[in-house]
N, C-alpha and C positions, 0 to 999 in steps of 0.2 A: 464388725458386730461386737456389741458390748456383752461381756460375760456377766452372768448373774453371780452373786456372792452367796457363799454358804459359811456359816459359823458353826463350828463343832465344839461343844463344851464337854470336857472329859473330867473325870474325877481326879486322876493323877497325871503328872507330867510324863513325858516319854520314858523317863528313867523309873517310873513307878510300876504298878502292878501289871502282870502279863495280860490280864483281862482287858486292860486299856488298849492293848495291841490290836484287838479285834476291830475297833473302829479306825485306828491309825493306819492299818494296812490298806484301807480303801482310799486314803487321802491322795495318793498318786493318781489313782483312777479318776477321782473327782476333779483333780486339778486340770485334767484335759478339757473339761467343759465348764468349770466354774472357778472363780477366785475363792480359795478356801482359807479360812482363818481358824486356828485352833486356840482354845483357852482352857487352862486347867483350873479346877477348883482348889486343889491343894498345890502349893508351890514346891519347888525342889527342896527347899530347906526343911519343910514339914516332912516330906517324904523320907529324906535321909535320916531324920530324927526318929520317926515313928514306924517306918516300914518293917523294921526287925521285930518290933513288938507285935505287929499284926501277924507276921509269919509264925511267931511263937504261940499265938492264940488259936491258930487254925488247926 
């Protein structure tokens, strides 16, 4: 049986915001039935540079 594919677009990489974890925690469950691919909008370099500024603004 061929698995269907799912693509999950997130705002930050896995090292980013904790709110990103909400969707990423379901990836293992989804992988049981689907081929799952994840792509982040902001890359790790951006996150490392600007995440501290975001924390200061909250």
